[in-house]
C-alpha positions, 0 to 999 in steps of 0.5 A: 260725309265732308270733312275740313281740310287741315287748317293753316291758320288753326292757331286763329280759330277756335275748335268747339269740341275742346281744343280751343285756347283757353282765352279763345271763344268756344263759340263766334256769335254777334259782333260790335266795334267799340271805341280804339279799334276794339272789336267784340265778339260774343261767345254765347256757349261760354257766357263770355264776351271778349273785346279784342284790339284790332291792329291799327294800320288801316285806312279809310276808303277814298269815297263810299262804294258798293259791295258786289260779291255774288259768292262770299261762301267760297272766299270765306272757305277758301280763307278758313281753308275748310269745306263743309256748311257755313253759318253766319252769326253776324256781319258788322263792318270796320268804322274806318275801313269799312271791311266786312267782318262776319262771325262764321262757324264751319261744320263737318264731321261733327266738329265746329270751326269759328272764326272771325273772317274779314272781307274787303270790296274786292274779294280778299278775305282774311282770318283774324288771327285773335290769339295774337291781338291784346284781348280782355274778357268779361264773363255774364253772371247767371248764364241760360241754364244748359240743362234746358233744350228747345225742339230737342236739341236746341240749347239754352246757353245759345240764347244767352247773348242775342245782340251787342250794341255799344253806346255811350260807353257801355256795351248792352247785352241782351239774351237770356240768363237763369232764373224765373225772369229769363230775359235779360238786358245787361249794361257793361262798361268799357274797358270791361270792369266789375260794375255792370247791371243786369235787368230782368225784362218784361213785356206786353206782346199783343199778338199773343195778349200776355206779358212775357218774361221768358222770351229774350230780345232778339235784336236791339239798338240803342238810340237817342228818342227825344233826349233820352237813351233809349233801347229799341228792342224787337222780339220774335213774333214780333212786338217793338218795345223800347226800354229807357236805358236809365231804368236798367239798373242792376237787379230791377225788373223793368216792364219795356212799352211795347210800341208796335206789333209788326207780324206774327210768325217772324224772328227779327234778325237785326235792328240797325239805326242810321241817317240818309240824305234825300236828293236834296241833301237833307239827311233823316234819321232812321231805324231799320228792323230787318226779319226772317220771314216777312219784309224788313221795317223801316221807322223814321225817328219822328214816327218812334219818337211819336210812338215812344212818347204815347201810352203803348200797346195794351190790348191784343191785335184783333185778328192774327196777322194784324199790325198795330201801332207805330207806322213802319215802311216796308223794304224788300230786303228778301233773303238778308241773313244779316245787315249792317250799316256800311257807310253814308251811303250804303247798308251792307248786307249778307243775303241768301240768293233765293235761286242758287242758295249762294251766300251774297255779300252786297250793298244797298243804297240808302234811300232806294233799299234794293239793287236793280239787278235783281230784276229783269223789266220794261227798262232792260230791254235794249228798244226801250226808251225813256220818254222826255219828261221830268219823271222819266228822266228822274227815273233814267238817272236814279237807275244809272246810279244803281247801276255804277253801284252794283257794277254794270256801268256799261248798260248806263244810258244816256 
């Protein structure tokens, strides 16, 4: 049985076995950045959200550049001074420094040690000393019932907070609460105050052919759709739903509009919104749904707006596995555990290498959404020669760009 080493940073982490400081999280879940260098940390076990004010000493990188860290497990374990299994609950990117922040739990000898670890592109990792940072805490009303478990040993409180998104001065909190209509979406103003709202959410699930009030939103993003702030929410198995923010009044029961059925047997991991420029410099907006068991789904804002204005789905899909609703583009983001908008050029992902099992922290260039170094293809053979035509020239230039991104400048072909 592996065991945790003595931790020099013990004051900076929380032990779920009861030795945590009173103002420290019992569990380390979803992360979200807010205004004024604020980092929100969701504590689903305690039904709380902690807001930490980070030191304002970071500087922005001189230019956008990719992460190429192919064994982040070792970096994180060394920073924690720990051995044993590592579980990553979320990933966020600092809006100024562009460092990666991961919420991590190291498990060994029946003890869970949680922390937030910041990782830089150069492979430097450090544990945040949360006890030394100014912080405030918000407690959720009616968190999930601790007496309820799923599949024998998954406690319902682990679903009290399934996602966070900060928009327009408010923190949006999805998850499960105690009550007949368990699926709940909360609006929490920041700085924290008593004036928060809690709304129960109902949806039509086209793959199940029923209205559902218990299954929680698993991932969401609040975006502007045709001038209306709207939560775009993804559920297990995989309906995609829009919910106008104005409808989220305290104590209300709201039915979201199901705009897509993306596929059965899947859990969405992240929903993010971002902008990307094409090779002509034209900027477009997108929503990306990253899935555990399926390809990721890229949705243009034009298609999302059209679907949100329509009637939504009200009939079951014709067969198991059928998809319906908003048009999406499948992306080959296999193995991704969490993803975040890194900067103007890149998305940043924690992903599991399917050959070695190593956890990687790597960037995907927006517009391509794949890493060239993942593949061995015709282009890689030393005697390959690009044809002298416009298409081949464009392919060579694009591949050279990706080679430079991924740390292979020596393989650039002229």
